[in-house]
C-alpha positions as a printed Julia matrix, in Angstrom:
127×3 Matrix{Float64}:
  10.69   -3.82  19.43
  13.38   -1.21  18.8
  15.75   -0.69  15.82
  18.78   -2.31  18.04
  16.79   -5.53  18.0
  16.37   -5.41  14.12
  19.99   -5.61  13.61
  19.84   -9.11  14.93
  17.81  -10.49  11.99
  14.94   -9.73  10.04
  11.46   -9.38  11.4
   8.53  -11.34   9.68
   5.28   -9.7    9.67
   2.73  -12.37   8.91
  -0.6   -10.87   7.87
   1.02   -7.52   6.84
  -1.78   -6.58   4.4
  -4.58   -6.62   7.08
  -5.45   -3.84   9.34
  -3.45   -4.89  12.5
  -0.4    -6.22  10.42
  -0.28   -3.3    8.22
   0.0    -0.87  11.45
   2.78   -3.29  12.81
   4.56   -2.71   9.63
   4.08    1.08   9.69
   5.16    1.11  13.26
   8.14   -0.9   12.86
   9.33    1.24   9.95
   8.73    4.47  11.96
  10.86    2.95  14.73
  13.73    2.56  12.07
  13.57   -0.97  11.53
  15.28   -1.66   8.12
  14.98   -5.53   7.81
  11.13   -6.1    7.69
  10.11   -9.45   5.59
   6.54   -9.74   4.56
   4.85  -12.24   2.18
   1.42  -11.9    0.54
  -1.2   -14.65   0.53
  -0.17  -15.26  -3.26
   3.4   -15.66  -2.33
   3.11  -17.75   0.53
   0.01  -19.86   1.97
   0.82  -19.85   5.72
  -1.78  -22.56   6.37
   0.58  -24.87   4.57
   3.28  -26.24   7.07
   5.63  -27.34   4.3
   5.78  -24.09   2.46
   5.82  -22.08   5.88
   8.93  -24.17   7.06
  10.62  -23.69   3.65
  10.08  -20.11   3.83
  11.48  -19.87   7.42
  14.36  -21.77   6.42
  15.15  -19.27   3.38
  14.29  -15.86   5.31
  15.76  -16.93   8.53
  13.7   -14.36  10.55
  14.98  -13.51  14.11
  11.63  -12.21  15.28
   7.9   -12.96  14.17
   4.65  -10.92  14.73
   1.93  -12.96  13.77
  -1.1   -11.08  12.59
  -2.44  -13.22   9.78
  -5.87  -15.05   9.72
  -8.62  -15.86   7.57
 -11.12  -13.29   8.47
 -14.69  -12.28   7.36
 -17.69  -10.46   8.75
 -20.28  -11.68  10.99
 -22.17  -13.6    8.31
 -19.23  -15.24   6.88
 -18.11  -16.32  10.38
 -21.56  -17.57  11.32
 -22.1   -19.34   7.81
 -18.57  -21.02   7.75
 -17.42  -21.48  11.36
 -15.63  -24.55  10.67
 -13.73  -23.25   7.88
 -12.64  -20.03   9.79
 -11.31  -22.04  12.84
  -9.72  -24.78  10.61
  -7.83  -22.3    8.45
  -6.67  -20.11  11.3
  -5.31  -23.1   13.38
  -3.39  -24.26  10.35
  -1.99  -20.97  10.01
  -0.89  -20.64  13.63
   0.32  -23.91  13.86
   2.54  -23.59  10.9
   3.72  -20.32  12.03
   4.48  -21.32  15.53
   6.23  -24.53  14.67
   8.44  -23.04  11.85
   9.23  -20.21  14.19
  10.32  -22.82  16.88
  12.08  -25.14  14.48
  14.05  -22.28  13.22
  15.21  -20.66  16.54
  13.05  -17.52  16.14
  14.11  -15.27  19.26
  10.77  -13.67  19.84
   7.35  -14.3   18.43
   4.45  -11.91  19.1
   1.09  -13.76  18.31
  -1.92  -11.61  18.0
  -5.11  -13.62  18.38
  -8.4   -11.76  18.2
 -12.16  -12.46  18.39
 -15.07  -10.27  17.54
 -18.0   -10.69  19.78
 -21.37   -9.05  18.96
 -24.43   -9.15  21.21
 -27.12  -11.57  19.98
 -29.93   -9.32  19.89
 -28.3    -5.96  19.16
 -30.14   -3.49  17.08
 -28.64   -3.12  13.41
 -26.66   -1.47  12.49
 -24.48   -1.81  15.66
 -23.56    1.78  17.43
 -20.09    2.27  18.47
 -20.8     3.32  22.01
């Protein structure tokens, strides 16, 4: 995205406080995008479809970068796999549907999965 595209309307970065989302915000600012909209988890529960839709109705983003997710380490994912997938699907569904309903021009959905070898010695070496 370039600064010309940001003139068309706000860019909503969902998950701006995470590792990837915060990097996206920095890159957009460095590219001169003046109208970046963010909301913290305490301001907007993206798993709540109604709240997400109401936010989109007010903010009217032209573009969305979806980098929001419930995240945790290996143990958390292993201990609560249902809770993680349930919340992440709710977040994704709410944001994607609100974007569709409110005519968002462009949506970038950043999905990720961490995969670790089952019998890898600990700590895992980067190489």
